[in-house]
C-alpha positions as CSV (number, residue, x, y, z in Angstrom):
1,X,14.2,3.1,7.4
2,X,17.7,4.8,6.4
3,X,18.1,2.0,3.7
4,X,14.4,3.1,2.8
5,X,14.9,7.0,2.3
6,X,18.3,6.7,0.9
7,X,16.5,4.3,-2.1
8,X,13.9,6.8,-2.2
9,X,16.1,9.7,-2.4
10,X,17.8,8.6,-5.6
11,X,15.2,6.0,-7.3
12,X,14.1,6.9,-10.6
13,X,12.2,4.2,-11.1
14,X,8.1,4.9,-9.8
15,X,8.1,1.3,-8.6
16,X,11.4,1.4,-6.7
17,X,10.3,4.3,-5.5
18,X,7.0,2.8,-4.3
19,X,8.6,0.0,-3.0
20,X,11.0,2.4,-1.2
21,X,7.4,3.9,0.3
22,X,5.4,1.0,1.0
23,X,8.6,-0.1,3.5
24,X,8.6,3.4,4.9
25,X,4.6,3.6,5.6
26,X,4.9,0.0,7.4
27,X,7.4,1.6,9.4
28,X,5.5,4.5,10.2
29,X,2.2,2.8,10.6
30,X,3.7,0.6,13.6
31,X,5.7,3.3,14.9
32,X,4.5,6.4,15.7
33,X,7.7,8.2,16.3
34,X,8.7,6.8,13.3
35,X,5.5,9.0,11.8
36,X,6.7,12.0,12.5
37,X,10.4,11.3,11.2
38,X,9.3,9.5,7.7
39,X,6.7,12.1,7.2
40,X,9.2,14.5,7.8
41,X,11.8,12.8,4.9
42,X,8.7,12.4,2.5
43,X,7.6,15.9,2.3
44,X,11.2,17.3,1.6
45,X,11.7,14.9,-0.5
46,X,8.3,15.4,-2.1
47,X,9.1,19.4,-2.3
48,X,12.5,17.9,-3.7
49,X,10.9,16.2,-6.6
50,X,11.0,19.9,-9.0
51,X,13.9,20.1,-8.8
52,X,14.8,16.5,-10.6
53,X,14.5,14.9,-13.8
54,X,12.7,12.6,-13.5
55,X,10.8,10.5,-16.4
56,X,8.0,9.1,-14.8
57,X,7.1,12.0,-12.2
58,X,3.6,12.2,-12.1
59,X,3.4,8.2,-11.1
60,X,6.5,9.1,-8.6
61,X,4.8,12.3,-7.1
62,X,1.8,10.2,-6.6
63,X,3.3,7.4,-4.8
64,X,5.3,10.0,-2.6
65,X,1.4,11.8,-2.3
66,X,-0.1,8.3,-1.3
67,X,2.5,7.4,1.2
68,X,2.1,10.4,2.7
69,X,-1.5,10.5,3.2
70,X,-1.5,6.6,4.4
71,X,0.6,8.0,7.1
72,X,-1.1,11.4,7.9
73,X,-4.8,9.8,7.9
74,X,-4.4,5.7,8.9
75,X,-7.7,5.2,9.4
76,X,-9.1,3.2,6.8
77,X,-12.7,2.1,6.4
78,X,-13.5,-0.4,3.4
79,X,-17.1,0.2,2.9
80,X,-16.4,3.7,1.2
81,X,-13.1,2.6,-0.5
82,X,-12.7,2.5,-4.4
83,X,-14.5,0.5,-6.2
84,X,-11.1,-1.3,-7.2
85,X,-10.7,-1.8,-3.4
86,X,-14.6,-4.0,-3.2
87,X,-13.0,-6.4,-5.9
88,X,-10.1,-7.6,-3.2
89,X,-13.2,-9.0,-1.6
90,X,-12.4,-8.6,2.0
91,X,-13.8,-7.7,5.3
92,X,-13.8,-7.3,8.4
93,X,-13.7,-11.0,9.1
94,X,-14.2,-13.5,6.3
95,X,-13.9,-17.2,6.6
96,X,-11.1,-16.7,3.7
97,X,-8.8,-14.0,5.6
98,X,-6.8,-11.4,3.2
99,X,-6.1,-14.6,0.7
100,X,-9.1,-13.8,-1.8
101,X,-8.4,-14.6,-5.1
102,X,-9.3,-10.4,-5.8
103,X,-6.1,-10.0,-3.3
104,X,-4.5,-12.3,-5.2
105,X,-4.3,-11.2,-8.7
106,X,-4.1,-7.5,-7.6
107,X,-1.6,-5.1,-8.6
108,X,-0.2,-3.2,-5.5
109,X,1.0,-0.7,-7.6
110,X,-2.6,-0.2,-9.3
111,X,-3.5,3.7,-9.4
112,X,-7.2,3.3,-8.6
113,X,-10.0,6.1,-9.4
114,X,-8.9,8.4,-6.2
115,X,-5.3,8.4,-7.8
116,X,-4.0,6.6,-5.0
117,X,-1.9,2.9,-4.9
118,X,-3.5,0.8,-4.8
119,X,-0.7,-1.2,-2.2
120,X,-0.3,2.4,-0.4
121,X,-4.1,2.6,0.3
122,X,-5.3,-1.0,1.3
123,X,-2.1,-0.9,4.3
124,X,-3.5,0.3,7.6
125,X,-6.4,-1.7,6.6
126,X,-3.8,-5.0,6.4
127,X,-1.8,-3.7,9.4
128,X,-5.0,-4.2,12.0
129,X,-5.8,-7.3,10.6
130,X,-4.7,-9.7,13.2
131,X,-1.7,-11.7,11.0
132,X,-4.1,-14.6,11.8
133,X,-6.9,-13.2,10.2
134,X,-4.1,-13.7,7.0
135,X,-4.8,-16.8,5.3
136,X,-8.4,-19.1,5.8
137,X,-9.5,-20.1,8.1
138,X,-10.3,-23.3,6.8
139,X,-7.1,-25.0,5.9
140,X,-8.9,-27.3,2.6
141,X,-9.8,-23.8,1.1
142,X,-6.1,-23.2,0.4
143,X,-5.1,-26.2,-1.4
144,X,-8.6,-25.4,-3.7
145,X,-7.9,-21.5,-3.7
146,X,-8.6,-20.9,-7.0
147,X,-7.4,-17.4,-8.3
148,X,-8.5,-17.5,-12.0
149,X,-10.6,-14.3,-13.2
150,X,-12.7,-17.4,-14.9
151,X,-15.0,-18.9,-13.2
C-alpha cells in the first residue's frame, strides 16, 4: 500500500496516477480496515492537487474522484451503468465469463459518460466475481475467442 501511495503522491502522468489508484482501490475493496486508511490518504492527496502544477490536472482529478467513489460506494450494478460498460458484454453468470470480446478490447482508462474511469467503475464487479468465472467455461471457446471489432 505504501508503494502505491508514494507513486500516486508524486506521479504527474495520468496513467501512472490511474495505475496506482487502481492498485489502492483493489486493496481497499478487499480489506475494510485498509479502505479507511486509503480513503483518508486519497482525500488528503486530492485536496493537495490544487497546490501542484500538473499538466493533466483534470484527468488526475477524475482518477482521484473515481477511486474515492469506487472505494466509498463499492456496490456496482451492471444494468444501471454507463452505456460503455454495457459494451463489455458482462453478465452476472455467463458461459463466456469476463473474457468477452468487448472486455478484451476495452481500455480501462476510458472516461465514461459519467466522468468515471472504466477500470475503476467496474472494479467492484470484477473483484466480486469468483476467479473461476473470469474465463470461458468451455475451453474450446477460449481458443476461438475473436476480439476483432469486425463481425
